[in-house]
PDBQT receptor file of N, H, CA, C and O in Angstrom, charges set to zero:
ATOM      1  N   MET A   1       0.604  -1.452 -14.826  1.00  0.00    +0.000 N 
ATOM      2  CA  MET A   1      -0.038  -2.574 -14.186  1.00  0.00    +0.000 C 
ATOM      3  C   MET A   1      -1.534  -2.294 -14.129  1.00  0.00    +0.000 C 
ATOM      4  O   MET A   1      -1.951  -1.193 -13.768  1.00  0.00    +0.000 OA
ATOM      5  N   GLU A   2      -2.315  -3.256 -14.472  1.00  0.00    +0.000 N 
ATOM      6  H   GLU A   2      -1.977  -4.150 -14.765  1.00  0.00    +0.000 HD
ATOM      7  CA  GLU A   2      -3.760  -3.112 -14.402  1.00  0.00    +0.000 C 
ATOM      8  C   GLU A   2      -4.219  -3.205 -12.967  1.00  0.00    +0.000 C 
ATOM      9  O   GLU A   2      -3.608  -3.908 -12.162  1.00  0.00    +0.000 OA
ATOM     10  N   ASN A   3      -5.297  -2.501 -12.633  1.00  0.00    +0.000 N 
ATOM     11  H   ASN A   3      -5.794  -1.930 -13.286  1.00  0.00    +0.000 HD
ATOM     12  CA  ASN A   3      -5.824  -2.531 -11.276  1.00  0.00    +0.000 C 
ATOM     13  C   ASN A   3      -6.175  -3.943 -10.845  1.00  0.00    +0.000 C 
ATOM     14  O   ASN A   3      -5.955  -4.303  -9.688  1.00  0.00    +0.000 OA
ATOM     15  N   SER A   4      -6.718  -4.755 -11.750  1.00  0.00    +0.000 N 
ATOM     16  H   SER A   4      -6.898  -4.463 -12.689  1.00  0.00    +0.000 HD
ATOM     17  CA  SER A   4      -7.103  -6.117 -11.383  1.00  0.00    +0.000 C 
ATOM     18  C   SER A   4      -5.887  -6.954 -11.022  1.00  0.00    +0.000 C 
ATOM     19  O   SER A   4      -5.985  -7.850 -10.183  1.00  0.00    +0.000 OA
ATOM     20  N   GLN A   5      -4.750  -6.682 -11.637  1.00  0.00    +0.000 N 
ATOM     21  H   GLN A   5      -4.671  -5.955 -12.319  1.00  0.00    +0.000 HD
ATOM     22  CA  GLN A   5      -3.539  -7.412 -11.282  1.00  0.00    +0.000 C 
ATOM     23  C   GLN A   5      -3.003  -6.943  -9.942  1.00  0.00    +0.000 C 
ATOM     24  O   GLN A   5      -2.480  -7.745  -9.169  1.00  0.00    +0.000 OA
ATOM     25  N   ALA A   6      -3.126  -5.649  -9.655  1.00  0.00    +0.000 N 
ATOM     26  H   ALA A   6      -3.552  -4.996 -10.282  1.00  0.00    +0.000 HD
ATOM     27  CA  ALA A   6      -2.579  -5.104  -8.421  1.00  0.00    +0.000 C 
ATOM     28  C   ALA A   6      -3.351  -5.568  -7.198  1.00  0.00    +0.000 C 
ATOM     29  O   ALA A   6      -2.767  -5.732  -6.127  1.00  0.00    +0.000 OA
ATOM     30  N   LEU A   7      -4.662  -5.782  -7.338  1.00  0.00    +0.000 N 
ATOM     31  H   LEU A   7      -5.137  -5.649  -8.208  1.00  0.00    +0.000 HD
ATOM     32  CA  LEU A   7      -5.486  -6.107  -6.184  1.00  0.00    +0.000 C 
ATOM     33  C   LEU A   7      -6.247  -7.401  -6.389  1.00  0.00    +0.000 C 
ATOM     34  O   LEU A   7      -7.410  -7.502  -5.998  1.00  0.00    +0.000 OA
ATOM     35  N   SER A   8      -5.622  -8.375  -6.984  1.00  0.00    +0.000 N 
ATOM     36  H   SER A   8      -4.677  -8.292  -7.302  1.00  0.00    +0.000 HD
ATOM     37  CA  SER A   8      -6.310  -9.628  -7.254  1.00  0.00    +0.000 C 
ATOM     38  C   SER A   8      -6.844 -10.233  -5.970  1.00  0.00    +0.000 C 
ATOM     39  O   SER A   8      -6.183 -10.199  -4.932  1.00  0.00    +0.000 OA
ATOM     40  N   GLY A   9      -8.046 -10.788  -6.048  1.00  0.00    +0.000 N 
ATOM     41  H   GLY A   9      -8.583 -10.816  -6.891  1.00  0.00    +0.000 HD
ATOM     42  CA  GLY A   9      -8.661 -11.410  -4.896  1.00  0.00    +0.000 C 
ATOM     43  C   GLY A   9      -9.413 -10.450  -4.007  1.00  0.00    +0.000 C 
ATOM     44  O   GLY A   9      -9.952 -10.869  -2.983  1.00  0.00    +0.000 OA
ATOM     45  N   ASP A  10      -9.472  -9.180  -4.354  1.00  0.00    +0.000 N 
ATOM     46  H   ASP A  10      -9.034  -8.839  -5.186  1.00  0.00    +0.000 HD
ATOM     47  CA  ASP A  10     -10.160  -8.179  -3.543  1.00  0.00    +0.000 C 
ATOM     48  C   ASP A  10     -11.203  -7.476  -4.400  1.00  0.00    +0.000 C 
ATOM     49  O   ASP A  10     -11.057  -6.294  -4.710  1.00  0.00    +0.000 OA
ATOM     50  N   ALA A  11     -12.253  -8.194  -4.784  1.00  0.00    +0.000 N 
ATOM     51  H   ALA A  11     -12.371  -9.155  -4.533  1.00  0.00    +0.000 HD
ATOM     52  CA  ALA A  11     -13.261  -7.685  -5.705  1.00  0.00    +0.000 C 
ATOM     53  C   ALA A  11     -13.914  -6.393  -5.233  1.00  0.00    +0.000 C 
ATOM     54  O   ALA A  11     -14.048  -5.477  -6.045  1.00  0.00    +0.000 OA
ATOM     55  N   PRO A  12     -14.333  -6.256  -3.965  1.00  0.00    +0.000 N 
ATOM     56  CA  PRO A  12     -14.955  -4.992  -3.560  1.00  0.00    +0.000 C 
ATOM     57  C   PRO A  12     -14.031  -3.789  -3.759  1.00  0.00    +0.000 C 
ATOM     58  O   PRO A  12     -14.490  -2.725  -4.176  1.00  0.00    +0.000 OA
ATOM     59  N   ALA A  13     -12.744  -3.940  -3.468  1.00  0.00    +0.000 N 
ATOM     60  H   ALA A  13     -12.371  -4.804  -3.130  1.00  0.00    +0.000 HD
ATOM     61  CA  ALA A  13     -11.808  -2.841  -3.674  1.00  0.00    +0.000 C 
ATOM     62  C   ALA A  13     -11.659  -2.528  -5.153  1.00  0.00    +0.000 C 
ATOM     63  O   ALA A  13     -11.560  -1.360  -5.528  1.00  0.00    +0.000 OA
ATOM     64  N   LEU A  14     -11.642  -3.535  -5.986  1.00  0.00    +0.000 N 
ATOM     65  H   LEU A  14     -11.722  -4.484  -5.681  1.00  0.00    +0.000 HD
ATOM     66  CA  LEU A  14     -11.536  -3.321  -7.427  1.00  0.00    +0.000 C 
ATOM     67  C   LEU A  14     -12.699  -2.507  -7.962  1.00  0.00    +0.000 C 
ATOM     68  O   LEU A  14     -12.512  -1.668  -8.843  1.00  0.00    +0.000 OA
ATOM     69  N   GLU A  15     -13.893  -2.739  -7.446  1.00  0.00    +0.000 N 
ATOM     70  H   GLU A  15     -14.045  -3.420  -6.730  1.00  0.00    +0.000 HD
ATOM     71  CA  GLU A  15     -15.062  -2.012  -7.917  1.00  0.00    +0.000 C 
ATOM     72  C   GLU A  15     -14.975  -0.530  -7.595  1.00  0.00    +0.000 C 
ATOM     73  O   GLU A  15     -15.568   0.287  -8.299  1.00  0.00    +0.000 OA
ATOM     74  N   ARG A  16     -14.252  -0.169  -6.552  1.00  0.00    +0.000 N 
ATOM     75  H   ARG A  16     -13.770  -0.833  -5.980  1.00  0.00    +0.000 HD
ATOM     76  CA  ARG A  16     -14.148   1.228  -6.142  1.00  0.00    +0.000 C 
ATOM     77  C   ARG A  16     -13.042   1.982  -6.864  1.00  0.00    +0.000 C 
ATOM     78  O   ARG A  16     -12.994   3.209  -6.789  1.00  0.00    +0.000 OA
ATOM     79  N   LEU A  17     -12.152   1.283  -7.562  1.00  0.00    +0.000 N 
ATOM     80  H   LEU A  17     -12.192   0.285  -7.623  1.00  0.00    +0.000 HD
ATOM     81  CA  LEU A  17     -11.047   1.941  -8.243  1.00  0.00    +0.000 C 
ATOM     82  C   LEU A  17     -11.510   2.608  -9.526  1.00  0.00    +0.000 C 
ATOM     83  O   LEU A  17     -12.369   2.094 -10.243  1.00  0.00    +0.000 OA
ATOM     84  N   SER A  18     -10.919   3.769  -9.796  1.00  0.00    +0.000 N 
ATOM     85  H   SER A  18     -10.221   4.187  -9.214  1.00  0.00    +0.000 HD
ATOM     86  CA  SER A  18     -11.174   4.424 -11.073  1.00  0.00    +0.000 C 
ATOM     87  C   SER A  18      -9.928   4.270 -11.944  1.00  0.00    +0.000 C 
ATOM     88  O   SER A  18      -8.886   3.817 -11.469  1.00  0.00    +0.000 OA
ATOM     89  N   ASP A  19     -10.035   4.641 -13.201  1.00  0.00    +0.000 N 
ATOM     90  H   ASP A  19     -10.881   5.009 -13.587  1.00  0.00    +0.000 HD
ATOM     91  CA  ASP A  19      -8.891   4.534 -14.106  1.00  0.00    +0.000 C 
ATOM     92  C   ASP A  19      -7.779   5.507 -13.734  1.00  0.00    +0.000 C 
ATOM     93  O   ASP A  19      -6.643   5.348 -14.179  1.00  0.00    +0.000 OA
ATOM     94  N   THR A  20      -8.094   6.513 -12.923  1.00  0.00    +0.000 N 
ATOM     95  H   THR A  20      -9.017   6.643 -12.561  1.00  0.00    +0.000 HD
ATOM     96  CA  THR A  20      -7.079   7.501 -12.553  1.00  0.00    +0.000 C 
ATOM     97  C   THR A  20      -6.426   7.209 -11.209  1.00  0.00    +0.000 C 
ATOM     98  O   THR A  20      -5.496   7.916 -10.820  1.00  0.00    +0.000 OA
ATOM     99  N   ASP A  21      -6.893   6.169 -10.476  1.00  0.00    +0.000 N 
ATOM    100  H   ASP A  21      -7.649   5.595 -10.792  1.00  0.00    +0.000 HD
ATOM    101  CA  ASP A  21      -6.271   5.818  -9.201  1.00  0.00    +0.000 C 
ATOM    102  C   ASP A  21      -4.864   5.290  -9.424  1.00  0.00    +0.000 C 
ATOM    103  O   ASP A  21      -4.621   4.511 -10.345  1.00  0.00    +0.000 OA
ATOM    104  N   ARG A  22      -3.955   5.712  -8.589  1.00  0.00    +0.000 N 
ATOM    105  H   ARG A  22      -4.152   6.345  -7.841  1.00  0.00    +0.000 HD
ATOM    106  CA  ARG A  22      -2.579   5.217  -8.660  1.00  0.00    +0.000 C 
ATOM    107  C   ARG A  22      -2.453   4.030  -7.725  1.00  0.00    +0.000 C 
ATOM    108  O   ARG A  22      -2.699   4.159  -6.525  1.00  0.00    +0.000 OA
ATOM    109  N   VAL A  23      -2.073   2.878  -8.254  1.00  0.00    +0.000 N 
ATOM    110  H   VAL A  23      -1.873   2.773  -9.228  1.00  0.00    +0.000 HD
ATOM    111  CA  VAL A  23      -1.947   1.647  -7.465  1.00  0.00    +0.000 C 
ATOM    112  C   VAL A  23      -0.474   1.276  -7.380  1.00  0.00    +0.000 C 
ATOM    113  O   VAL A  23       0.206   1.151  -8.398  1.00  0.00    +0.000 OA
ATOM    114  N   ILE A  24       0.009   1.102  -6.157  1.00  0.00    +0.000 N 
ATOM    115  H   ILE A  24      -0.544   1.204  -5.330  1.00  0.00    +0.000 HD
ATOM    116  CA  ILE A  24       1.389   0.698  -5.917  1.00  0.00    +0.000 C 
ATOM    117  C   ILE A  24       1.340  -0.568  -5.070  1.00  0.00    +0.000 C 
ATOM    118  O   ILE A  24       0.749  -0.566  -3.990  1.00  0.00    +0.000 OA
ATOM    119  N   SER A  25       1.945  -1.627  -5.539  1.00  0.00    +0.000 N 
ATOM    120  H   SER A  25       2.426  -1.628  -6.416  1.00  0.00    +0.000 HD
ATOM    121  CA  SER A  25       1.935  -2.871  -4.771  1.00  0.00    +0.000 C 
ATOM    122  C   SER A  25       2.777  -2.707  -3.513  1.00  0.00    +0.000 C 
ATOM    123  O   SER A  25       3.771  -1.981  -3.513  1.00  0.00    +0.000 OA
ATOM    124  N   SER A  26       2.379  -3.379  -2.453  1.00  0.00    +0.000 N 
ATOM    125  H   SER A  26       1.572  -3.970  -2.453  1.00  0.00    +0.000 HD
ATOM    126  CA  SER A  26       3.144  -3.300  -1.211  1.00  0.00    +0.000 C 
ATOM    127  C   SER A  26       4.555  -3.856  -1.421  1.00  0.00    +0.000 C 
ATOM    128  O   SER A  26       5.507  -3.389  -0.795  1.00  0.00    +0.000 OA
ATOM    129  N   HIS A  27       4.685  -4.842  -2.290  1.00  0.00    +0.000 N 
ATOM    130  H   HIS A  27       3.912  -5.221  -2.798  1.00  0.00    +0.000 HD
ATOM    131  CA  HIS A  27       6.020  -5.391  -2.557  1.00  0.00    +0.000 C 
ATOM    132  C   HIS A  27       6.918  -4.333  -3.188  1.00  0.00    +0.000 C 
ATOM    133  O   HIS A  27       8.098  -4.242  -2.849  1.00  0.00    +0.000 OA
ATOM    134  N   ALA A  28       6.377  -3.539  -4.094  1.00  0.00    +0.000 N 
ATOM    135  H   ALA A  28       5.419  -3.613  -4.369  1.00  0.00    +0.000 HD
ATOM    136  CA  ALA A  28       7.164  -2.473  -4.715  1.00  0.00    +0.000 C 
ATOM    137  C   ALA A  28       7.561  -1.417  -3.688  1.00  0.00    +0.000 C 
ATOM    138  O   ALA A  28       8.645  -0.839  -3.773  1.00  0.00    +0.000 OA
ATOM    139  N   LEU A  29       6.693  -1.170  -2.731  1.00  0.00    +0.000 N 
ATOM    140  H   LEU A  29       5.813  -1.639  -2.663  1.00  0.00    +0.000 HD
ATOM    141  CA  LEU A  29       6.954  -0.162  -1.711  1.00  0.00    +0.000 C 
ATOM    142  C   LEU A  29       7.921  -0.666  -0.640  1.00  0.00    +0.000 C 
ATOM    143  O   LEU A  29       8.841   0.054  -0.251  1.00  0.00    +0.000 OA
ATOM    144  N   PHE A  30       7.723  -1.887  -0.163  1.00  0.00    +0.000 N 
ATOM    145  H   PHE A  30       6.976  -2.472  -0.479  1.00  0.00    +0.000 HD
ATOM    146  CA  PHE A  30       8.513  -2.417   0.943  1.00  0.00    +0.000 C 
ATOM    147  C   PHE A  30       9.730  -3.222   0.509  1.00  0.00    +0.000 C 
ATOM    148  O   PHE A  30      10.736  -3.244   1.219  1.00  0.00    +0.000 OA
ATOM    149  N   GLY A  31       9.660  -3.887  -0.649  1.00  0.00    +0.000 N 
ATOM    150  H   GLY A  31       8.843  -3.869  -1.226  1.00  0.00    +0.000 HD
ATOM    151  CA  GLY A  31      10.739  -4.794  -1.026  1.00  0.00    +0.000 C 
ATOM    152  C   GLY A  31      10.817  -5.920  -0.011  1.00  0.00    +0.000 C 
ATOM    153  O   GLY A  31       9.815  -6.589   0.239  1.00  0.00    +0.000 OA
ATOM    154  N   ASP A  32      11.985  -6.147   0.578  1.00  0.00    +0.000 N 
ATOM    155  H   ASP A  32      12.799  -5.603   0.374  1.00  0.00    +0.000 HD
ATOM    156  CA  ASP A  32      12.125  -7.215   1.583  1.00  0.00    +0.000 C 
ATOM    157  C   ASP A  32      12.053  -6.670   3.011  1.00  0.00    +0.000 C 
ATOM    158  O   ASP A  32      12.317  -7.397   3.969  1.00  0.00    +0.000 OA
ATOM    159  N   ARG A  33      11.700  -5.400   3.151  1.00  0.00    +0.000 N 
ATOM    160  H   ARG A  33      11.486  -4.810   2.373  1.00  0.00    +0.000 HD
ATOM    161  CA  ARG A  33      11.606  -4.778   4.480  1.00  0.00    +0.000 C 
ATOM    162  C   ARG A  33      10.213  -4.945   5.067  1.00  0.00    +0.000 C 
ATOM    163  O   ARG A  33       9.270  -5.287   4.354  1.00  0.00    +0.000 OA
ATOM    164  N   LYS A  34      10.085  -4.706   6.357  1.00  0.00    +0.000 N 
ATOM    165  H   LYS A  34      10.851  -4.428   6.936  1.00  0.00    +0.000 HD
ATOM    166  CA  LYS A  34       8.796  -4.769   7.060  1.00  0.00    +0.000 C 
ATOM    167  C   LYS A  34       8.254  -3.380   7.372  1.00  0.00    +0.000 C 
ATOM    168  O   LYS A  34       7.108  -3.249   7.800  1.00  0.00    +0.000 OA
ATOM    169  N   GLU A  35       9.074  -2.325   7.161  1.00  0.00    +0.000 N 
ATOM    170  H   GLU A  35      10.005  -2.432   6.814  1.00  0.00    +0.000 HD
ATOM    171  CA  GLU A  35       8.585  -0.970   7.379  1.00  0.00    +0.000 C 
ATOM    172  C   GLU A  35       9.320   0.013   6.497  1.00  0.00    +0.000 C 
ATOM    173  O   GLU A  35      10.465  -0.206   6.102  1.00  0.00    +0.000 OA
ATOM    174  N   VAL A  36       8.628   1.113   6.194  1.00  0.00    +0.000 N 
ATOM    175  H   VAL A  36       7.697   1.291   6.514  1.00  0.00    +0.000 HD
ATOM    176  CA  VAL A  36       9.203   2.207   5.420  1.00  0.00    +0.000 C 
ATOM    177  C   VAL A  36       8.804   3.513   6.093  1.00  0.00    +0.000 C 
ATOM    178  O   VAL A  36       7.819   3.570   6.829  1.00  0.00    +0.000 OA
ATOM    179  N   ILE A  37       9.577   4.556   5.835  1.00  0.00    +0.000 N 
ATOM    180  H   ILE A  37      10.377   4.510   5.237  1.00  0.00    +0.000 HD
ATOM    181  CA  ILE A  37       9.265   5.893   6.330  1.00  0.00    +0.000 C 
ATOM    182  C   ILE A  37       8.741   6.703   5.151  1.00  0.00    +0.000 C 
ATOM    183  O   ILE A  37       9.340   6.726   4.076  1.00  0.00    +0.000 OA
ATOM    184  N   ILE A  38       7.615   7.364   5.375  1.00  0.00    +0.000 N 
ATOM    185  H   ILE A  38       7.128   7.345   6.248  1.00  0.00    +0.000 HD
ATOM    186  CA  ILE A  38       7.010   8.219   4.350  1.00  0.00    +0.000 C 
ATOM    187  C   ILE A  38       7.059   9.650   4.857  1.00  0.00    +0.000 C 
ATOM    188  O   ILE A  38       6.563   9.937   5.946  1.00  0.00    +0.000 OA
ATOM    189  N   GLU A  39       7.655  10.554   4.080  1.00  0.00    +0.000 N 
ATOM    190  H   GLU A  39       8.059  10.321   3.195  1.00  0.00    +0.000 HD
ATOM    191  CA  GLU A  39       7.700  11.965   4.443  1.00  0.00    +0.000 C 
ATOM    192  C   GLU A  39       6.502  12.659   3.817  1.00  0.00    +0.000 C 
ATOM    193  O   GLU A  39       6.264  12.532   2.615  1.00  0.00    +0.000 OA
ATOM    194  N   HIS A  40       5.746  13.393   4.629  1.00  0.00    +0.000 N 
ATOM    195  H   HIS A  40       5.939  13.496   5.605  1.00  0.00    +0.000 HD
ATOM    196  CA  HIS A  40       4.580  14.128   4.139  1.00  0.00    +0.000 C 
ATOM    197  C   HIS A  40       4.498  15.462   4.871  1.00  0.00    +0.000 C 
ATOM    198  O   HIS A  40       4.401  15.499   6.097  1.00  0.00    +0.000 OA
ATOM    199  N   ASP A  41       4.537  16.544   4.124  1.00  0.00    +0.000 N 
ATOM    200  H   ASP A  41       4.616  16.514   3.128  1.00  0.00    +0.000 HD
ATOM    201  CA  ASP A  41       4.466  17.896   4.708  1.00  0.00    +0.000 C 
ATOM    202  C   ASP A  41       5.465  18.099   5.833  1.00  0.00    +0.000 C 
ATOM    203  O   ASP A  41       5.134  18.706   6.851  1.00  0.00    +0.000 OA
ATOM    204  N   GLY A  42       6.679  17.601   5.665  1.00  0.00    +0.000 N 
ATOM    205  H   GLY A  42       6.948  17.108   4.837  1.00  0.00    +0.000 HD
ATOM    206  CA  GLY A  42       7.732  17.796   6.647  1.00  0.00    +0.000 C 
ATOM    207  C   GLY A  42       7.678  16.858   7.839  1.00  0.00    +0.000 C 
ATOM    208  O   GLY A  42       8.537  16.936   8.717  1.00  0.00    +0.000 OA
ATOM    209  N   ALA A  43       6.685  15.966   7.894  1.00  0.00    +0.000 N 
ATOM    210  H   ALA A  43       5.987  15.903   7.181  1.00  0.00    +0.000 HD
ATOM    211  CA  ALA A  43       6.571  15.012   8.999  1.00  0.00    +0.000 C 
ATOM    212  C   ALA A  43       6.916  13.610   8.493  1.00  0.00    +0.000 C 
ATOM    213  O   ALA A  43       6.692  13.285   7.327  1.00  0.00    +0.000 OA
ATOM    214  N   ALA A  44       7.462  12.791   9.388  1.00  0.00    +0.000 N 
ATOM    215  H   ALA A  44       7.644  13.055  10.335  1.00  0.00    +0.000 HD
ATOM    216  CA  ALA A  44       7.818  11.409   9.050  1.00  0.00    +0.000 C 
ATOM    217  C   ALA A  44       6.723  10.471   9.561  1.00  0.00    +0.000 C 
ATOM    218  O   ALA A  44       6.309  10.552  10.718  1.00  0.00    +0.000 OA
ATOM    219  N   TYR A  45       6.272   9.598   8.698  1.00  0.00    +0.000 N 
ATOM    220  H   TYR A  45       6.607   9.533   7.758  1.00  0.00    +0.000 HD
ATOM    221  CA  TYR A  45       5.278   8.579   9.047  1.00  0.00    +0.000 C 
ATOM    222  C   TYR A  45       5.897   7.214   8.823  1.00  0.00    +0.000 C 
ATOM    223  O   TYR A  45       6.580   6.999   7.821  1.00  0.00    +0.000 OA
ATOM    224  N   ARG A  46       5.670   6.296   9.736  1.00  0.00    +0.000 N 
ATOM    225  H   ARG A  46       5.116   6.471  10.550  1.00  0.00    +0.000 HD
ATOM    226  CA  ARG A  46       6.195   4.942   9.636  1.00  0.00    +0.000 C 
ATOM    227  C   ARG A  46       5.061   4.011   9.206  1.00  0.00    +0.000 C 
ATOM    228  O   ARG A  46       4.043   3.909   9.890  1.00  0.00    +0.000 OA
ATOM    229  N   LEU A  47       5.239   3.340   8.079  1.00  0.00    +0.000 N 
ATOM    230  H   LEU A  47       6.066   3.424   7.523  1.00  0.00    +0.000 HD
ATOM    231  CA  LEU A  47       4.270   2.364   7.576  1.00  0.00    +0.000 C 
ATOM    232  C   LEU A  47       4.860   0.983   7.792  1.00  0.00    +0.000 C 
ATOM    233  O   LEU A  47       5.929   0.667   7.269  1.00  0.00    +0.000 OA
ATOM    234  N   LYS A  48       4.150   0.151   8.574  1.00  0.00    +0.000 N 
ATOM    235  H   LYS A  48       3.282   0.408   8.998  1.00  0.00    +0.000 HD
ATOM    236  CA  LYS A  48       4.673  -1.170   8.939  1.00  0.00    +0.000 C 
ATOM    237  C   LYS A  48       3.725  -2.279   8.507  1.00  0.00    +0.000 C 
ATOM    238  O   LYS A  48       2.507  -2.107   8.473  1.00  0.00    +0.000 OA
ATOM    239  N   ILE A  49       4.321  -3.428   8.177  1.00  0.00    +0.000 N 
ATOM    240  H   ILE A  49       5.311  -3.568   8.205  1.00  0.00    +0.000 HD
ATOM    241  CA  ILE A  49       3.563  -4.654   7.943  1.00  0.00    +0.000 C 
ATOM    242  C   ILE A  49       3.592  -5.435   9.249  1.00  0.00    +0.000 C 
ATOM    243  O   ILE A  49       4.668  -5.742   9.764  1.00  0.00    +0.000 OA
ATOM    244  N   THR A  50       2.412  -5.761   9.792  1.00  0.00    +0.000 N 
ATOM    245  H   THR A  50       1.538  -5.512   9.374  1.00  0.00    +0.000 HD
ATOM    246  CA  THR A  50       2.334  -6.499  11.056  1.00  0.00    +0.000 C 
ATOM    247  C   THR A  50       2.597  -7.984  10.827  1.00  0.00    +0.000 C 
ATOM    248  O   THR A  50       2.696  -8.441   9.688  1.00  0.00    +0.000 OA
ATOM    249  N   LYS A  51       2.707  -8.721  11.912  1.00  0.00    +0.000 N 
ATOM    250  H   LYS A  51       2.626  -8.350  12.837  1.00  0.00    +0.000 HD
ATOM    251  CA  LYS A  51       2.882 -10.174  11.823  1.00  0.00    +0.000 C 
ATOM    252  C   LYS A  51       1.680 -10.841  11.155  1.00  0.00    +0.000 C 
ATOM    253  O   LYS A  51       1.810 -11.914  10.565  1.00  0.00    +0.000 OA
ATOM    254  N   GLN A  52       0.516 -10.206  11.249  1.00  0.00    +0.000 N 
ATOM    255  H   GLN A  52       0.411  -9.335  11.728  1.00  0.00    +0.000 HD
ATOM    256  CA  GLN A  52      -0.702 -10.745  10.628  1.00  0.00    +0.000 C 
ATOM    257  C   GLN A  52      -0.854 -10.298   9.165  1.00  0.00    +0.000 C 
ATOM    258  O   GLN A  52      -1.835 -10.644   8.507  1.00  0.00    +0.000 OA
ATOM    259  N   GLY A  53       0.119  -9.530   8.662  1.00  0.00    +0.000 N 
ATOM    260  H   GLY A  53       0.916  -9.249   9.196  1.00  0.00    +0.000 HD
ATOM    261  CA  GLY A  53       0.101  -9.087   7.272  1.00  0.00    +0.000 C 
ATOM    262  C   GLY A  53      -0.736  -7.847   7.023  1.00  0.00    +0.000 C 
ATOM    263  O   GLY A  53      -1.045  -7.524   5.876  1.00  0.00    +0.000 OA
ATOM    264  N   LYS A  54      -1.107  -7.149   8.090  1.00  0.00    +0.000 N 
ATOM    265  H   LYS A  54      -0.856  -7.411   9.022  1.00  0.00    +0.000 HD
ATOM    266  CA  LYS A  54      -1.867  -5.899   7.962  1.00  0.00    +0.000 C 
ATOM    267  C   LYS A  54      -0.893  -4.724   7.903  1.00  0.00    +0.000 C 
ATOM    268  O   LYS A  54       0.288  -4.869   8.219  1.00  0.00    +0.000 OA
ATOM    269  N   LEU A  55      -1.400  -3.561   7.494  1.00  0.00    +0.000 N 
ATOM    270  H   LEU A  55      -2.359  -3.443   7.236  1.00  0.00    +0.000 HD
ATOM    271  CA  LEU A  55      -0.587  -2.358   7.458  1.00  0.00    +0.000 C 
ATOM    272  C   LEU A  55      -0.992  -1.415   8.578  1.00  0.00    +0.000 C 
ATOM    273  O   LEU A  55      -2.178  -1.240   8.859  1.00  0.00    +0.000 OA
ATOM    274  N   ILE A  56       0.015  -0.801   9.221  1.00  0.00    +0.000 N 
ATOM    275  H   ILE A  56       0.978  -0.943   8.993  1.00  0.00    +0.000 HD
ATOM    276  CA  ILE A  56      -0.209   0.192  10.261  1.00  0.00    +0.000 C 
ATOM    277  C   ILE A  56       0.617   1.425   9.918  1.00  0.00    +0.000 C 
ATOM    278  O   ILE A  56       1.801   1.327   9.595  1.00  0.00    +0.000 OA
ATOM    279  N   LEU A  57      -0.034   2.598   9.994  1.00  0.00    +0.000 N 
ATOM    280  H   LEU A  57      -0.996   2.678  10.256  1.00  0.00    +0.000 HD
ATOM    281  CA  LEU A  57       0.648   3.863   9.746  1.00  0.00    +0.000 C 
ATOM    282  C   LEU A  57       0.682   4.664  11.039  1.00  0.00    +0.000 C 
ATOM    283  O   LEU A  57      -0.363   4.934  11.632  1.00  0.00    +0.000 OA
ATOM    284  N   ASN A  58       1.902   5.052  11.486  1.00  0.00    +0.000 N 
ATOM    285  H   ASN A  58       2.750   4.833  11.004  1.00  0.00    +0.000 HD
ATOM    286  CA  ASN A  58       2.080   5.849  12.697  1.00  0.00    +0.000 C 
ATOM    287  C   ASN A  58       2.850   7.106  12.357  1.00  0.00    +0.000 C 
ATOM    288  O   ASN A  58       3.720   7.104  11.486  1.00  0.00    +0.000 OA
ATOM    289  N   LYS A  59       2.515   8.188  13.059  1.00  0.00    +0.000 N 
ATOM    290  H   LYS A  59       1.808   8.190  13.766  1.00  0.00    +0.000 HD
ATOM    291  CA  LYS A  59       3.248   9.429  12.888  1.00  0.00    +0.000 C 
ATOM    292  C   LYS A  59       4.390   9.431  13.878  1.00  0.00    +0.000 C 
ATOM    293  O   LYS A  59       5.163  10.387  13.927  1.00  0.00    +0.000 OA
TER     294      LYS A  59
C-alpha cells in the first residue's frame, strides 16, 4: 500500500513519511472492533477508538 493511500486527506503527515515507514491502516488493525491489546516488552497496552474517532493508548 502506498503511503498516500494509507493516509489520504492528511497532507502534513504524508510529508513526514519516509519510504521505510511502516504504515498500517486502523481498519487492518481493529477490523470491526473498537479496541485491541498490544503486547510490548511483556506489558499489555490497550489501544481504543473513542466515540470521536480518536485513538487512545493506555497501559
